[in-house]
N, C-alpha and C positions, 0 to 999 in steps of 0.2 A: 228635915230636908226631903223634898220631893225629887225622886231620881227616875231618869229614863235611860234604859239600856237599849241600844239598837242591835238587833240580830235575832237569830232563831235557832242557833245550834247548841251543842253541848257546852261550848265556851260560855255562851250567854246564860244558860241554865246555871252553870257553876258560879258565874258572877252574881246572878240573882240570888242564889242560895247563900252566898257569903255576905252580900250587901244587906240582905233582909235581916241578918243577925245583928246589924249595927244599931245601937240606940239612936244614932243620928238620922236613921232612915224613917221618915214619917209615912211616905207613900212610895210604892214602887210600881213602875210601868215598864213593860217590855214590848218593843215593836219590831217585828210582829210576834215574837215569842213562839212557844210551842206548848204541848200538853203539860210538860213539867213546869215551865215558868208560870203557867196559869194558877198553880197551887201556891205561888209565892207572891204574886202581885197581879196587876191587871194587864192582860195582853191587849195591844192596840193593833188593829188590822191595817198596818201601814208598811209599805215596802221601805227598805233601808235607804234606797236612793231617791225616794219621793220627798225632796227637801221641803216643798211647800206644805205638804201634809204634816211633816215633822214640826215645822214652824208653828202650824195651827195647834198641834197637840201640846207643844212646849208652853205656849201662851195660855191655852185653855186649862191645863193642869198645874200651872205655876211651877214649872220644873226649875229646880235649883242646881241640878248637876246632870250633865249628859255624858254617858259613857258609850263610845262607839266601839262595838265589838268587831265586826268584819272589816276587811280592807276596802271593799268597793266604795262605800260612801266617803272614805278618807281620800282615796285616789281621785274621786270625782269632785272633791273640794267642799265637804260639808263644813269644815272649819272656816274656810274662806266665805262661805254663804252666811254663816252666823256673824262673822266679824264685819261683814258689809251691811248688816241689818241693824238699825239703831235699837230695835226692840229685843234683839237677841245677843248683841255683842258683849254684854256684861254677864252672860250666863256661863259659868265655868263648864268647859268641855274638855274631855280627855281624848286626845288624838291629834296628830299633826295636820298642818295645812297641806294643800296639794303639792307644794314644792318639796316638803319633807317626805310626803307619801310616795314620791318617785323612787325612793329607796326600794320599795316593793313593786311599784307600778311599772318600773322599767328595769329589767336586768342589765341592760347596757348602761343606764345611768348609774346603777349601783356599782358595777364593775369599774367604771371610770372614776367614781367617787373613791373607791378603795385604792385604785392606782394612784390617784392624785394625793392621797393622804398616807401613802406607804403602809396600808393595811394588808397583811398577808392573805393572798387568795390565789387561786389557780390561774395560769396564763390563759388568754382567751383572744378571740376576735369576734366582731359583730358583723353580720351580713344582712343587707336589706333584701326584701322579698325577691327582687329581680336579679340577685347575685348568686343564683343557685350554682352556676359553674365555678365561681370563685370559692364558694363555700365548700363544695366537694373537693376542690383542689387543696384547700387548707387541711383537709383530713390527712393528706400525705405528709404534712409538715409536723404532725404530732402523733405520738404512738397511741395505739388502741389500749383500752377502750375509750370511747368518746362520750362527752356529756353535751347534749343538745338542750337548749333552753329557749322556750318562747319568751320573747322580750316582755310582753304584757301579761296581764292577769289571766290565769287559766284554771282557777279554782283548785290550785294545789296539784294539778296534773300535767303541767306544761314542761316537766323535766324528764328527759329520756336518757338512759344510759345504754349505749350500744357497744356490743362486744367486738364487732368487726367493722371494717370500712364499708363493706357491702350493706350491712344492716344500717349503718349510719347514713349512707347515701340514700337508701330507701326511705328512711324516716325523714331525712331532710326534704325529700321530694314531697312527702305527705304534708310537711309543715309549710314549705315555701311555695309549692306548686298547687297543692290541693287545699290549702287554707285550713289544715288541721289546727284546732284551737282558735279558728277565726282570726280576728284582727290582732290577737295577741302575737301572731307570727308575722306581722308586717316587718319585724326584725327577728333574727334568730342569733343567739349567742352560742358559739361553740367553745367549750372549755376543755382543757387538759383534765384527765381523770385524777382525782386524789384518792389514794388507797389508805383508808383508815377507818375510824369509827366515829359516828356522828354524835353531836351534842347540841342541844338547844339551850341557849343562854338568853335570859330575859332581863332587860334593863328598863327601869322606869326613870324618865328624865323630864325636868321642867325647862330644859334648855341651858341651865346653869349647873345645877346639882344633878347627880345621878345616883341610883340605888340598884344594886344587883338583887334580883329575886331568886328563889330556888331554881336550879337548873333542872333539865329533864332530858330524857332520850325517848324519841318516838320511833314508831315502826311503820314505815311507809308502804311496803309491799303487801299485797292483798292476801298472800298465802304464807304459810310457815316457812322458816328458813329463808326469808327474804326472796320468795319466788313470786312470779306474776307481776301484774301492772302496779305502778305507783298509785297510791290513793291519797286522800286528804289526811290519812293517819289511822292506823288500826289499833293503837295502844300506846302507852307511855309509862315511864318509870321515873321517879324522883326520890332521893338524890341518885346520882350516877357514880359508881365506884371509882372510875378513873379521874373524875373531876375533883381531885384532891387540892389542897391549898396551893401546892406548887404549880399545878397546871392552871388553876384559876387565876393565879397571879400573872401568868403569861397572857391569859385571855384579857385580863383587865388592862395590863400595861400595853400590850401590842394591838388590841382591838377595841375594847370599850372606850378607853380614854381618847385614842385617836379618832374614833367615830363621833363622840360628843364634841370634841374640839374641832373636828372637820366640819361639822354642821355650823358651828360658830364662825369658822373662817370663811365658809361659803355664804355666810349671812342668811342661813336658812333657819327661821324660828322653828323650834321643835318642842312639843309638849305631849308626852304620851309614852307608849311602849316602843322599844326597839327590840325585836326578836332577832337574835343573831344565830343563824344556823351555821354550826362549825363542823370541821372535820379534824379529829385528833390524828395527826400523821406523825408517828414515831415520837410522840410526846410534845409536838408543836402544833398550835392551833392555826387553822386556815379558815377563812370565811367562805362558806358555800353560797349563802344568800342572806339578805336582810328581809324581814317583814316588819310592818309598822303597827302591828297589833299583837295580842297574845296568840299563841298557837292553839290548835285544837287537834288532838286531844290533850296537849300538854297542860292547858289551863286546868283540866280536870284532876291533874296530880299536883300542880303548883299551888293552887288556891287552898286545898285542904291542909297544906303544910304551913300556911300563913296563919299565925296566931293573933296578929295585930288586927285592929279594926280596919278592914279594907276600905270602907267608904271614907274614913278619916284620912287614910293614906292617899287614896286617889284624888280626893277633893283638894288636899294640900298641894299635890302636884299640879292640878289644873289651875290653882290660884298662884302658882310660881312660889310656893312655900315648902318645897320638898325638903329643904335643909332642916326644917323643924320636925319632920316626921321620923318615927322609929319603926323598925321592922323586927318582929320576933318570929322565929321559924321553928316549927316542930321538927325535932330530929328524926322522927320516924320515917319509914319508907312509905310512899304512896305508889300504887300500881293500878293502872286502868286498862281495861280491854274494851274495844269498841265492837258492838254487835251491829252487823251491816246486813243490808238486803241482798238476796241472791242476785248475782249478776253484777253487783257493784265492783269496780267503778264504771262499768259499762251500763247497759240498759237494765232497769229493774222495775218491779211492780211496787205500787203504793197501796195504801188502804188496808193493810193486813193487820188483823187484831193482835195486840200485844198483851200477853198474859203474864202476870207476875204472881206466882202461886202463894207467896207469903211475904210478910214484912221482913225486909233484909236488914236486920240490925247491924250486921257486921260490915256492911258496904254502903256506899253512896251510889244512887242511881241518877245519872244525869241524862235527860232527854236531849237528843240531837236532832233527829228527823222524825218528829211525831206531831200529831194533832188530835183533837177531839172531833169525832164525826158527828153527824146530826143526831145520833142516838146517845151521844155522850161517851161513847167508847173510845179508848185510846188506840190509835192505829198508826202504822208506819207512814211517813210522809217524806222520806228521803233515802239516800244511799246509806249514810251512816245513821243509825236509828237510836241506839242506847249506848251510853258509856257507863261501865260499872267500875267503881274505884274503891279500893280498900287501903286502910292504913295499918301498918304493923311494924314490929321492931326490925324486920329485915325483908328482903325481896322474897325469899322463899315463903314466909308466912303470909305476906301480902298477896302473893300469887294464889296460895291455897284459899284464902278468903274470897278473892275475886272470882275464881273459877267455881267455887262452891256456890256462890250467889248466882252466877250465870246459870247454873243447873236448875234454878227456879224461875227462869225467864224463858218465854217462848213466843215466837211468831213464825208464821209459815215462811220457809226459805232462809231462816236466820243462819248467818255465817259469822265466824270469828276465828282469829288466830289462837292457836293453843300454846304458842311458844313465847309469849311476851315476857321479857325478863330473864329467860333462860340463858341467853348469851352473857348477861351480866353475872349470873351465878357461876358460869364457867370462868368469867374474868376473876371473880373472887377466888375460885379454886386454884387458878393459875398463879395467883399471888401468894398462896399459902405454901 
């Protein structure tokens, strides 16, 4: 099977790493890929939203399966593009059409979907760009802190949590009057704050059958102890201690099943991942957001725990045969820490040489924002640069392995959180 993966981050490197192990994979292509994926297959210099160039590559390389990594091409309708083309429509593709991708592409659409199908979530209101006065007035109707969300895609950075009304009013001004996050703030969603602990749940569905993949917890803030700005993700852990069978049964019954059934009721065909960002509030799950692809860096802890042939699993889903597939999961803990560029998630420099002092046998190194320069040297090419993942019998040992491996990696300005997983160790201790 000739496989094409769209994307260039740590998620796509993890997919490439896992899929390349499948006996079903004949040739592997990644567009555009990064320095890490180039060691596993052939990188193609194609932007993920350049559908015509993707079409040309799919036909040229006789692609048998297309895996769409990031959200942008899904929201822009790559499935719709394939299904409307007689030369492409029979090629299995994993990812929803533009109608289903609105679950991520529009926070307002997602909240209305949840409300319509009685899926637990925080109370909210949506305001258009010109409704700044109404939006600030709504702040008086709900208690602080406040959650402000750009309606459209904002590269994982369009959610702000404001402690006071004044702070929320200032940030609303930046979003609604100064176009912070660009067109993503043509609408802004204001939500009531949910006080709890986050969990990422991953569902694979062909529109009829669904399968729960290993859950994860990620770390969004750039600094230790959840300080600083939100990022695309600074680390992740899987499994998560509080996601026990009792809690996951609530998630499945109250959220997963109503989501899959809701898509059917709304006549929205859906084939791909549903990433459900949850908040555990005193033992009850509430949806924070939907994404229509795997998370990053959660993919870097979820895929190493999957023992099954991933290509067989995903291609079965793409062919609407998920009910025939099996999932085997490694019981060990996976923990990843993201190494990022100085200044991220704000302005940062690129092109800094990445040095890995020795072969890291105890860890997996997934490239996120890297490339080979003209001299063949691996250099930084993004805000999030490298994800280091380790598997072990528990969180503490996985932490030790990961941070020990990080000590052998260097690039100028490298920054990372030192506390990934520590809160979960405290959670374990509290239960004992």
